[in-house]
DSSP file (Angstrom, degrees, kcal/mol; ACC not computed):
  #  RESIDUE AA STRUCTURE BP1 BP2  ACC     N-H-->O    O-->H-N    N-H-->O    O-->H-N    TCO  KAPPA ALPHA  PHI   PSI    X-CA   Y-CA   Z-CA
    1    1 A M              0   0    0      0, 0.0     2,-0.2     0, 0.0     0, 0.0   0.000 360.0 360.0 360.0 140.4   -4.8   14.5  -11.0
    2    2 A E        -     0   0    0      1,-0.1     2,-0.3     0, 0.0     0, 0.0  -0.471 360.0-125.4 -78.3 144.5   -6.7   12.0   -8.9
    3    3 A Q        -     0   0    0     -2,-0.2     2,-0.1     1,-0.1    -1,-0.1  -0.611  18.4-125.2 -85.2 144.9   -5.0   10.2   -6.1
    4    4 A S     >  -     0   0    0     -2,-0.3     4,-1.9     1,-0.1     5,-0.2  -0.417  30.6-106.1 -77.4 164.8   -4.9    6.4   -5.9
    5    5 A I  H  > S+     0   0    0      1,-0.2     4,-2.2     2,-0.2     5,-0.1   0.873 123.2  51.5 -58.0 -37.7   -6.1    4.7   -2.7
    6    6 A N  H  > S+     0   0    0      1,-0.2     4,-2.6     2,-0.2    -1,-0.2   0.858 106.5  52.8 -72.7 -33.4   -2.5    4.0   -1.8
    7    7 A Q  H  > S+     0   0    0      2,-0.2     4,-1.8     1,-0.2    -1,-0.2   0.875 110.3  48.6 -68.5 -34.4   -1.5    7.6   -2.3
    8    8 A I  H  X S+     0   0    0     -4,-1.9     4,-2.5     2,-0.2    -2,-0.2   0.905 110.9  50.6 -68.1 -42.4   -4.3    8.7    0.1
    9    9 A Q  H  X S+     0   0    0     -4,-2.2     4,-2.3     1,-0.2    -2,-0.2   0.927 109.9  50.5 -61.8 -43.6   -3.2    6.1    2.6
   10   10 A D  H  X S+     0   0    0     -4,-2.6     4,-2.1     2,-0.2    -1,-0.2   0.862 108.7  51.9 -60.3 -38.5    0.4    7.4    2.4
   11   11 A E  H  X S+     0   0    0     -4,-1.8     4,-2.8     2,-0.2    -1,-0.2   0.930 110.4  48.5 -62.0 -46.4   -0.9   10.9    3.0
   12   12 A I  H  X S+     0   0    0     -4,-2.5     4,-2.4     1,-0.2    -2,-0.2   0.885 108.6  52.6 -61.2 -39.3   -2.8    9.8    6.1
   13   13 A I  H  X S+     0   0    0     -4,-2.3     4,-1.3     2,-0.2    -1,-0.2   0.923 111.6  48.1 -63.7 -41.7    0.3    7.9    7.4
   14   14 A D  H  X S+     0   0    0     -4,-2.1     4,-0.6     1,-0.2     3,-0.4   0.946 110.7  50.6 -59.2 -49.5    2.3   11.2    7.0
   15   15 A E  H >< S+     0   0    0     -4,-2.8     3,-1.3     1,-0.3     4,-0.3   0.906 111.1  47.0 -55.0 -47.0   -0.4   13.2    8.7
   16   16 A F  H >< S+     0   0    0     -4,-2.4     3,-1.0     1,-0.3    -1,-0.3   0.723  99.8  70.7 -71.9 -20.9   -0.5   10.9   11.7
   17   17 A G  H 3< S+     0   0    0     -4,-1.3    -1,-0.3    -3,-0.4    -2,-0.2   0.720  86.6  66.0 -63.1 -24.2    3.2   11.0   11.8
   18   18 A F  T << S+     0   0    0     -3,-1.3     2,-0.4    -4,-0.6    -1,-0.2   0.725  91.1  75.2 -69.9 -23.1    3.1   14.6   13.0
   19   19 A F    <   +     0   0    0     -3,-1.0     3,-0.0    -4,-0.3     6,-0.0  -0.788  50.3 178.7 -99.1 130.9    1.5   13.6   16.2
   20   20 A S        +     0   0    0     -2,-0.4     2,-0.3     5,-0.0    -1,-0.1   0.757  68.4  65.9 -95.9 -28.1    3.5   11.9   19.0
   21   21 A E  S  > S-     0   0    0      1,-0.1     4,-1.5     0, 0.0     3,-0.3  -0.712  75.2-137.8 -98.4 141.7    0.6   11.6   21.5
   22   22 A W  H  > S+     0   0    0     -2,-0.3     4,-2.5     1,-0.2     5,-0.2   0.798 104.7  62.2 -66.8 -25.8   -2.4    9.3   20.9
   23   23 A M  H  > S+     0   0    0      2,-0.2     4,-2.2     1,-0.2    -1,-0.2   0.898 104.2  49.1 -64.8 -36.1   -4.7   12.0   22.3
   24   24 A E  H  > S+     0   0    0     -3,-0.3     4,-1.9     2,-0.2    -1,-0.2   0.903 110.2  51.5 -65.1 -40.0   -3.6   14.2   19.3
   25   25 A K  H  X S+     0   0    0     -4,-1.5     4,-2.3     2,-0.2    -2,-0.2   0.878 108.0  51.1 -65.6 -39.9   -4.3   11.3   17.0
   26   26 A Y  H  X S+     0   0    0     -4,-2.5     4,-2.4     2,-0.2    -1,-0.2   0.896 108.2  52.5 -61.3 -41.4   -7.8   10.9   18.4
   27   27 A E  H  X S+     0   0    0     -4,-2.2     4,-1.5     1,-0.2    -2,-0.2   0.891 108.4  50.8 -61.5 -35.8   -8.4   14.6   17.9
   28   28 A H  H  X S+     0   0    0     -4,-1.9     4,-1.3     2,-0.2    -2,-0.2   0.915 109.1  50.5 -65.7 -42.6   -7.3   14.2   14.3
   29   29 A I  H  X S+     0   0    0     -4,-2.3     4,-1.2     1,-0.2     3,-0.4   0.901 107.2  54.4 -61.3 -39.9   -9.7   11.3   13.8
   30   30 A I  H  X S+     0   0    0     -4,-2.4     4,-1.8     1,-0.2    -1,-0.2   0.855 101.2  60.1 -63.3 -33.3  -12.5   13.4   15.3
   31   31 A E  H  X S+     0   0    0     -4,-1.5     4,-1.9     1,-0.2    -1,-0.2   0.886  97.8  57.9 -60.9 -38.6  -11.7   16.0   12.6
   32   32 A F  H  X S+     0   0    0     -4,-1.3     4,-0.6    -3,-0.4    -1,-0.2   0.887 107.2  49.2 -60.3 -36.2  -12.4   13.5    9.8
   33   33 A G  H >< S+     0   0    0     -4,-1.2     3,-0.7     1,-0.2    -1,-0.2   0.880 108.7  51.5 -69.4 -36.8  -15.9   13.1   11.4
   34   34 A K  H 3< S+     0   0    0     -4,-1.8    -2,-0.2     1,-0.2    -1,-0.2   0.816 106.2  56.5 -66.0 -30.9  -16.4   16.9   11.5
   35   35 A D  H 3< S+     0   0    0     -4,-1.9    -1,-0.2    -5,-0.2    -2,-0.2   0.626  82.7 106.4 -76.2 -14.6  -15.4   17.1    7.8
   36   36 A L  S << S-     0   0    0     -3,-0.7     3,-0.1    -4,-0.6    35,-0.1  -0.484  76.2-120.3 -68.0 129.9  -18.2   14.6    6.8
   37   37 A P        -     0   0    0      0, 0.0    35,-0.3     0, 0.0     2,-0.1  -0.332  43.2 -84.5 -63.4 154.3  -21.1   16.3    5.0
   38   38 A E        -     0   0    0      1,-0.1     2,-0.4    33,-0.1    35,-0.1  -0.396  44.3-126.8 -62.1 131.1  -24.4   15.9    6.7
   39   39 A L        -     0   0    0     -2,-0.1     5,-0.1    -3,-0.1    -1,-0.1  -0.704  27.3-109.9 -84.0 129.2  -26.1   12.7    5.8
   40   40 A D    >>  -     0   0    0     -2,-0.4     3,-1.6     1,-0.1     4,-0.6  -0.264  26.0-119.6 -57.4 139.7  -29.7   13.1    4.5
   41   41 A G  G >4 S+     0   0    0      1,-0.3     3,-1.5     2,-0.2    -1,-0.1   0.860 111.4  56.2 -49.4 -45.5  -32.3   11.8    7.0
   42   42 A E  G 34 S+     0   0    0      1,-0.3    -1,-0.3     2,-0.0    -2,-0.1   0.735  99.9  60.9 -66.3 -19.5  -33.7    9.2    4.6
   43   43 A L  G <4 S+     0   0    0     -3,-1.6     2,-2.0     1,-0.2    -1,-0.3   0.637  81.9  83.8 -79.8 -14.3  -30.2    7.7    4.2
   44   44 A K  S << S+     0   0    0     -3,-1.5    -1,-0.2    -4,-0.6     2,-0.2  -0.388  72.9 140.1 -83.1  60.9  -30.2    6.9    7.9
   45   45 A S  S  > S-     0   0    0     -2,-2.0     4,-0.6     1,-0.1     3,-0.3  -0.559  71.3-108.6-104.5 165.3  -32.1    3.8    7.2
   46   46 A E  T >4 S+     0   0    0      1,-0.2     3,-0.8     2,-0.2    -1,-0.1   0.864 119.1  58.2 -54.2 -41.1  -31.9    0.2    8.5
   47   47 A E  T 34 S+     0   0    0      1,-0.2    -1,-0.2     3,-0.0    -3,-0.1   0.836 108.3  44.4 -64.4 -34.9  -30.4   -0.8    5.1
   48   48 A N  T 34 S+     0   0    0     -3,-0.3    11,-2.9    -5,-0.1    -1,-0.2   0.477  86.5 114.6 -90.2  -1.7  -27.4    1.6    5.5
   49   49 A L  B <<  -A   58   0A   0     -3,-0.8     2,-0.7    -4,-0.6     9,-0.2  -0.528  68.8-129.2 -70.4 132.9  -26.8    0.7    9.1
   50   50 A V    >   -     0   0    0      7,-2.9     3,-0.9    -2,-0.2     7,-0.3  -0.756  21.8-141.1 -85.8 116.0  -23.4   -0.9    9.6
   51   51 A K  T 3  S+     0   0    0     -2,-0.7    78,-0.1     1,-0.2     3,-0.1  -0.522  81.8  38.6 -75.7 144.8  -23.9   -4.2   11.6
   52   52 A G  T 3  S+     0   0    0      1,-0.4     2,-0.4    -2,-0.2    -1,-0.2   0.457  84.7 118.8  96.0   2.3  -21.3   -5.0   14.2
   53   53 A C    <   -     0   0    0     -3,-0.9    -1,-0.4     1,-0.1     4,-0.1  -0.862  58.8-146.2-101.1 136.1  -20.7   -1.4   15.4
   54   54 A Q  S    S+     0   0    0     -2,-0.4     2,-0.2    64,-0.4    -1,-0.1   0.896  90.0  45.9 -64.9 -41.1  -21.4   -0.6   19.0
   55   55 A S  S    S-     0   0    0     -3,-0.1     2,-0.5     1,-0.1    -2,-0.1  -0.509 107.6 -89.7 -93.7 170.1  -22.6    2.9   18.0
   56   56 A R        +     0   0    0     -2,-0.2    19,-1.8    -7,-0.1     2,-0.4  -0.704  48.1 179.3 -86.1 126.3  -24.9    3.5   15.2
   57   57 A V  E     - B   0  74A   0     -2,-0.5    -7,-2.9    -7,-0.3     2,-0.4  -0.997  11.9-161.0-130.2 128.6  -23.1    4.1   11.8
   58   58 A W  E     -AB  49  73A   0     15,-2.7    15,-1.9    -2,-0.4     2,-0.4  -0.918   8.6-176.7-111.8 136.7  -24.8    4.7    8.5
   59   59 A L  E     - B   0  72A   0    -11,-2.9     2,-0.4    -2,-0.4    13,-0.2  -0.998   1.0-176.1-135.6 127.3  -22.9    4.1    5.3
   60   60 A H  E     - B   0  71A   0     11,-3.0    11,-2.7    -2,-0.4     2,-0.4  -0.981   6.6-161.3-127.3 136.9  -24.4    4.9    1.9
   61   61 A A  E     + B   0  70A   0     -2,-0.4     2,-0.4     9,-0.2     9,-0.2  -0.956   8.6 179.6-119.9 137.2  -22.8    4.2   -1.6
   62   62 A E  E     - B   0  69A   0      7,-2.3     7,-3.2    -2,-0.4     2,-0.6  -0.996  25.9-127.5-135.8 137.9  -23.8    5.8   -4.8
   63   63 A Q  E     - B   0  68A   0     -2,-0.4     2,-0.5     5,-0.2     5,-0.2  -0.769  25.5-179.8 -86.6 122.9  -22.3    5.3   -8.3
   64   64 A K  E >   - B   0  67A   0      3,-2.9     3,-2.3    -2,-0.6     2,-0.3  -0.978  66.2 -44.4-124.0 117.5  -21.3    8.4  -10.0
   65   65 A D  T 3  S-     0   0    0     -2,-0.5    -2,-0.0     1,-0.3     0, 0.0  -0.485 124.2 -26.6  58.4-121.3  -19.9    7.8  -13.5
   66   66 A E  T 3  S+     0   0    0     -2,-0.3    -1,-0.3    -3,-0.1     2,-0.3   0.435 124.5  85.1 -99.2   0.2  -17.5    4.9  -13.0
   67   67 A K  E <  S-B   64   0A   0     -3,-2.3    -3,-2.9    27,-0.2     2,-0.5  -0.678  71.3-128.2-112.0 157.3  -16.8    5.6   -9.3
   68   68 A L  E     -BC  63  93A   0     25,-3.0    24,-2.7    -2,-0.3    25,-1.0  -0.862  20.9-160.1 -96.8 132.3  -18.4    4.8   -6.0
   69   69 A V  E     -B   62   0A   0     -7,-3.2    -7,-2.3    -2,-0.5     2,-0.3  -0.971   8.4-156.0-115.6 126.7  -19.1    7.8   -3.7
   70   70 A F  E     -B   61   0A   0     -2,-0.5     2,-0.3    -9,-0.2    -9,-0.2  -0.768  11.9-176.2-101.1 144.2  -19.6    7.0    0.0
   71   71 A S  E     +B   60   0A   0    -11,-2.7   -11,-3.0    -2,-0.3     2,-0.3  -0.976  16.0 168.6-131.6 150.8  -21.5    9.2    2.5
   72   72 A A  E     -B   59   0A   0     -2,-0.3     2,-0.3   -35,-0.3   -13,-0.2  -0.971  16.5-176.5-156.8 167.1  -21.7    8.3    6.1
   73   73 A D  E     -B   58   0A   0    -15,-1.9   -15,-2.7    -2,-0.3     2,-0.3  -0.969   4.5-166.5-160.0 162.3  -22.6    9.4    9.6
   74   74 A S  E     -B   57   0A   0     -2,-0.3   -17,-0.2   -17,-0.2     6,-0.0  -0.983  28.5-134.0-149.8 160.2  -22.5    8.1   13.2
   75   75 A D  S    S+     0   0    0    -19,-1.8     2,-0.4    -2,-0.3   -18,-0.1   0.408  92.1  72.2 -94.4   3.0  -24.0    9.1   16.5
   76   76 A A  S  > S-     0   0    0    -20,-0.4     4,-2.7     1,-0.1     5,-0.2  -0.976  77.2-140.2-119.2 132.1  -20.6    8.7   18.2
   77   77 A I  H  > S+     0   0    0     -2,-0.4     4,-1.7     2,-0.2   -44,-0.2   0.877 100.6  42.4 -65.0 -45.5  -17.8   11.3   17.6
   78   78 A I  H  > S+     0   0    0      2,-0.2     4,-2.7     1,-0.2    -1,-0.2   0.934 116.4  49.4 -65.9 -44.7  -14.8    8.9   17.4
   79   79 A T  H  > S+     0   0    0      1,-0.2     4,-2.5     2,-0.2     5,-0.2   0.890 108.9  51.6 -61.3 -39.9  -16.8    6.4   15.3
   80   80 A K  H  X S+     0   0    0     -4,-2.7     4,-2.1     1,-0.2    -1,-0.2   0.877 109.4  52.1 -65.3 -34.6  -17.9    9.2   13.0
   81   81 A G  H  X S+     0   0    0     -4,-1.7     4,-2.4    -5,-0.2    -2,-0.2   0.926 109.2  49.5 -60.2 -46.5  -14.2   10.1   12.7
   82   82 A L  H  X S+     0   0    0     -4,-2.7     4,-2.1     1,-0.2    -2,-0.2   0.926 112.8  45.4 -64.5 -43.1  -13.3    6.6   11.8
   83   83 A V  H  X S+     0   0    0     -4,-2.5     4,-2.5     1,-0.2    -1,-0.2   0.872 111.0  54.8 -67.3 -34.2  -16.0    6.3    9.1
   84   84 A G  H  X S+     0   0    0     -4,-2.1     4,-2.3    -5,-0.2    -1,-0.2   0.894 106.9  50.9 -62.3 -40.5  -14.9    9.7    7.9
   85   85 A L  H  X S+     0   0    0     -4,-2.4     4,-1.9     2,-0.2    -2,-0.2   0.896 110.6  48.7 -59.8 -44.4  -11.4    8.4    7.5
   86   86 A M  H  X S+     0   0    0     -4,-2.1     4,-2.9     2,-0.2     5,-0.4   0.871 109.5  52.2 -66.7 -37.0  -12.6    5.4    5.6
   87   87 A V  H  X S+     0   0    0     -4,-2.5     4,-2.5     1,-0.2   -17,-0.2   0.928 107.9  52.5 -62.2 -42.7  -14.7    7.6    3.3
   88   88 A R  H  < S+     0   0    0     -4,-2.3    -2,-0.2     1,-0.2    -1,-0.2   0.920 115.0  41.5 -57.6 -43.7  -11.7    9.7    2.6
   89   89 A V  H  < S+     0   0    0     -4,-1.9    -2,-0.2     1,-0.1    -1,-0.2   0.942 128.3  24.5 -71.2 -47.5   -9.6    6.6    1.6
   90   90 A L  H >< S+     0   0    0     -4,-2.9     3,-0.7    -5,-0.1   -22,-0.2   0.646  92.9 101.4-100.7 -16.5  -12.2    4.7   -0.4
   91   91 A S  T 3< S+     0   0    0     -4,-2.5   -22,-0.2    -5,-0.4     3,-0.1  -0.363  81.1  27.1 -72.0 150.3  -14.7    7.2   -1.8
   92   92 A D  T 3  S+     0   0    0    -24,-2.7     2,-0.3     1,-0.3    -1,-0.2   0.801  95.5 111.1  70.6  29.7  -14.4    8.3   -5.4
   93   93 A H  B <  S-C   68   0A   0    -25,-1.0   -25,-3.0    -3,-0.7    -1,-0.3  -0.844  75.2 -92.5-125.7 165.3  -12.7    5.2   -6.7
   94   94 A T     >  -     0   0    0     -2,-0.3     4,-2.5   -27,-0.3     5,-0.2  -0.405  36.2-114.0 -74.4 154.2  -14.0    2.5   -9.0
   95   95 A P  H  > S+     0   0    0      0, 0.0     4,-2.7     0, 0.0     5,-0.2   0.875 118.2  54.9 -57.1 -34.2  -15.6   -0.5   -7.4
   96   96 A E  H  > S+     0   0    0      2,-0.2     4,-1.8     1,-0.2     5,-0.1   0.934 108.0  48.2 -64.6 -43.9  -12.7   -2.7   -8.6
   97   97 A E  H  > S+     0   0    0      1,-0.2     4,-0.6     2,-0.2    -1,-0.2   0.928 114.6  46.3 -58.5 -44.8  -10.1   -0.4   -7.0
   98   98 A I  H >< S+     0   0    0     -4,-2.5     3,-0.8     1,-0.2    -2,-0.2   0.920 111.7  49.6 -65.3 -45.6  -12.1   -0.5   -3.7
   99   99 A S  H 3< S+     0   0    0     -4,-2.7    -1,-0.2     1,-0.2    -2,-0.2   0.797 117.1  41.8 -67.3 -27.2  -12.7   -4.3   -3.7
  100  100 A K  H 3< S+     0   0    0     -4,-1.8    -1,-0.2    -5,-0.2    -2,-0.2   0.461  87.4 121.1 -97.2  -1.8   -9.0   -5.0   -4.4
  101  101 A S    <<  -     0   0    0     -3,-0.8     2,-0.6    -4,-0.6    -3,-0.0  -0.376  52.9-147.2 -72.0 141.4   -7.5   -2.4   -2.0
  102  102 A E        -     0   0    0     -2,-0.1     2,-1.8     3,-0.0     3,-0.2  -0.934  11.5-148.7-101.8 116.1   -5.2   -3.4    0.8
  103  103 A L    >   +     0   0    0     -2,-0.6     3,-0.6     1,-0.2     4,-0.4  -0.549  37.0 152.9 -91.1  77.7   -5.8   -1.0    3.7
  104  104 A Y  T 3>  +     0   0    0     -2,-1.8     4,-2.0     1,-0.2     3,-0.4   0.654  55.4  78.4 -80.8 -15.4   -2.3   -1.0    5.2
  105  105 A F  H 3> S+     0   0    0      1,-0.2     4,-2.1    -3,-0.2     6,-0.3   0.808  82.0  67.3 -65.6 -26.0   -2.6    2.5    6.8
  106  106 A I  H <4>S+     0   0    0     -3,-0.6     5,-1.8     1,-0.2     6,-0.7   0.924 109.8  35.1 -62.5 -46.1   -4.7    1.2    9.7
  107  107 A D  H >45S+     0   0    0     -4,-0.4     3,-1.4    -3,-0.4    -1,-0.2   0.899 114.3  58.4 -74.2 -38.2   -1.7   -0.8   11.1
  108  108 A K  H 3<5S+     0   0    0     -4,-2.0    -2,-0.2     1,-0.3    -1,-0.2   0.827 109.1  43.1 -64.9 -30.0    0.9    1.8   10.0
  109  109 A I  T 3<5S-     0   0    0     -4,-2.1    -1,-0.3    -5,-0.2    -2,-0.2   0.468 114.7-117.5 -92.0  -0.2   -0.7    4.6   12.1
  110  110 A G  T <>5 +     0   0    0     -3,-1.4     4,-0.9    -4,-0.2    -3,-0.2   0.698  67.8 141.5  76.2  19.9   -1.2    2.2   15.0
  111  111 A L  H >>< +     0   0    0     -5,-1.8     4,-1.0    -6,-0.3     3,-0.8   0.918  62.0  54.7 -62.1 -45.8   -5.0    2.4   14.9
  112  112 A K  H >4 S+     0   0    0     -6,-0.7     3,-0.9     1,-0.3    -1,-0.2   0.918 109.1  47.2 -56.0 -45.8   -5.8   -1.2   15.7
  113  113 A E  H 34 S+     0   0    0      1,-0.2    -1,-0.3    -6,-0.1    -2,-0.2   0.683 113.7  48.7 -71.8 -16.1   -3.8   -1.3   18.9
  114  114 A H  H << S+     0   0    0     -4,-0.9     2,-0.3    -3,-0.8    -1,-0.2   0.478  95.0  86.4-101.2  -2.1   -5.3    1.9   20.1
  115  115 A L  S << S-     0   0    0     -4,-1.0    -5,-0.0    -3,-0.9     0, 0.0  -0.703  84.2-111.7 -92.9 147.3   -9.0    1.2   19.5
  116  116 A S     >  -     0   0    0     -2,-0.3     4,-2.7     1,-0.1     3,-0.2  -0.358  37.0-105.2 -63.0 157.2  -11.1   -0.7   22.0
  117  117 A P  H  > S+     0   0    0      0, 0.0     4,-2.5     0, 0.0     5,-0.2   0.883 123.2  52.3 -53.8 -39.2  -12.1   -4.1   20.8
  118  118 A N  H  > S+     0   0    0      2,-0.2     4,-1.8     1,-0.2   -64,-0.4   0.873 111.1  45.0 -64.4 -38.6  -15.6   -2.8   20.1
  119  119 A R  H  > S+     0   0    0     -3,-0.2     4,-2.5     2,-0.2    -1,-0.2   0.883 111.9  53.1 -72.0 -40.0  -14.3    0.1   18.0
  120  120 A A  H  X S+     0   0    0     -4,-2.7     4,-1.9     1,-0.2    -2,-0.2   0.909 110.1  47.9 -61.6 -43.5  -11.9   -2.3   16.1
  121  121 A N  H  X S+     0   0    0     -4,-2.5     4,-2.3    -5,-0.2    -1,-0.2   0.890 111.2  51.3 -65.5 -38.7  -14.7   -4.6   15.3
  122  122 A G  H  X S+     0   0    0     -4,-1.8     4,-2.2     1,-0.2    -2,-0.2   0.892 108.5  51.2 -63.3 -39.4  -16.8   -1.6   14.1
  123  123 A L  H  X S+     0   0    0     -4,-2.5     4,-2.2     2,-0.2    -1,-0.2   0.908 110.2  48.7 -65.5 -40.8  -14.0   -0.5   11.9
  124  124 A S  H  X S+     0   0    0     -4,-1.9     4,-2.7     1,-0.2    -2,-0.2   0.907 110.6  52.1 -62.4 -42.6  -13.7   -4.0   10.4
  125  125 A S  H  X S+     0   0    0     -4,-2.3     4,-2.5     2,-0.2    -2,-0.2   0.874 108.2  50.6 -62.5 -39.2  -17.5   -3.9    9.8
  126  126 A M  H  X S+     0   0    0     -4,-2.2     4,-2.4     2,-0.2    -2,-0.2   0.940 112.0  47.3 -62.2 -47.2  -17.3   -0.5    8.0
  127  127 A I  H  X S+     0   0    0     -4,-2.2     4,-2.5     2,-0.2     5,-0.2   0.915 111.4  51.0 -63.5 -44.2  -14.6   -1.8    5.7
  128  128 A K  H  X S+     0   0    0     -4,-2.7     4,-2.7     1,-0.2    -1,-0.2   0.934 110.7  49.3 -55.8 -47.6  -16.5   -5.0    5.0
  129  129 A K  H  X S+     0   0    0     -4,-2.5     4,-2.5     1,-0.2    -2,-0.2   0.900 111.8  47.9 -63.5 -40.2  -19.6   -3.0    4.1
  130  130 A M  H  X S+     0   0    0     -4,-2.4     4,-1.9     2,-0.2    -1,-0.2   0.910 114.0  46.0 -66.4 -40.8  -17.7   -0.7    1.8
  131  131 A K  H  X S+     0   0    0     -4,-2.5     4,-2.6     2,-0.2    -2,-0.2   0.884 111.4  53.7 -65.6 -39.8  -16.0   -3.6    0.1
  132  132 A F  H  X S+     0   0    0     -4,-2.7     4,-2.8     2,-0.2    -2,-0.2   0.917 107.3  50.5 -61.7 -44.6  -19.4   -5.3   -0.1
  133  133 A Y  H  X S+     0   0    0     -4,-2.5     4,-2.4     2,-0.2    -1,-0.2   0.925 111.4  49.2 -53.7 -46.2  -20.9   -2.3   -1.8
  134  134 A A  H  X S+     0   0    0     -4,-1.9     4,-2.1     2,-0.2    -2,-0.2   0.916 112.6  46.1 -62.7 -46.8  -18.0   -2.3   -4.3
  135  135 A I  H  X S+     0   0    0     -4,-2.6     4,-2.4     1,-0.2    -1,-0.2   0.897 111.6  52.5 -66.4 -40.5  -18.4   -6.0   -5.1
  136  136 A A  H  X S+     0   0    0     -4,-2.8     4,-2.0     1,-0.2    -2,-0.2   0.908 110.5  47.5 -60.4 -44.3  -22.2   -5.6   -5.4
  137  137 A H  H  X S+     0   0    0     -4,-2.4     4,-2.4     1,-0.2    -1,-0.2   0.866 110.9  52.1 -68.5 -33.8  -21.7   -2.8   -7.9
  138  138 A L  H  X S+     0   0    0     -4,-2.1     4,-2.1     2,-0.2    -2,-0.2   0.924 109.0  49.8 -62.6 -44.4  -19.1   -4.9   -9.8
  139  139 A A  H  X S+     0   0    0     -4,-2.4     4,-1.6     1,-0.2    -2,-0.2   0.882 110.2  51.8 -64.0 -38.3  -21.6   -7.7  -10.1
  140  140 A K  H  X S+     0   0    0     -4,-2.0     4,-1.2     1,-0.2    -1,-0.2   0.949 112.1  44.6 -60.3 -49.8  -24.2   -5.3  -11.3
  141  141 A T  H  < S+     0   0    0     -4,-2.4    -1,-0.2     1,-0.2    -2,-0.2   0.786 107.8  58.4 -71.8 -25.1  -22.0   -3.9  -14.1
  142  142 A D  H  < S+     0   0    0     -4,-2.1    -1,-0.2     1,-0.2    -2,-0.2   0.850 105.4  49.4 -68.5 -33.4  -20.8   -7.4  -15.1
  143  143 A K  H  <        0   0    0     -4,-1.6    -1,-0.2    -3,-0.2    -2,-0.2   0.811 360.0 360.0 -72.5 -25.8  -24.4   -8.4  -15.8
  144  144 A G     <        0   0    0     -4,-1.2    -1,-0.1    -5,-0.1    -3,-0.1   0.467 360.0 360.0  47.9 360.0  -24.6   -5.2  -17.8
């Protein structure tokens, strides 16, 4: 059975609950980056670049059946982990689910207060771009 966005967020909150130190949490974030499949070179395009990130982050969305599937990469290890985390939460859901999702796990795991302002801005930019893709796909399917 497929998990909802909220079930995935709850799972991530539980995972981060195992770590008491922020260094361990950062290592866990880095693991999300290592789990990302390699992004095809042609997808590392200007169009897929996330604006507002200090490091370079590429985010690609593709519709498979009714769902949006995200792929991503970054040239910075923590940032790659952050985008990997977002891919885990939002990928493989319908554009409607993605556009309406409330991403409460970010505050619950204490991510915002432990990221530098630049990384926090980058994370916001990633989320905006993912939601933008979802809304764009919704608009496309509405026009049918």
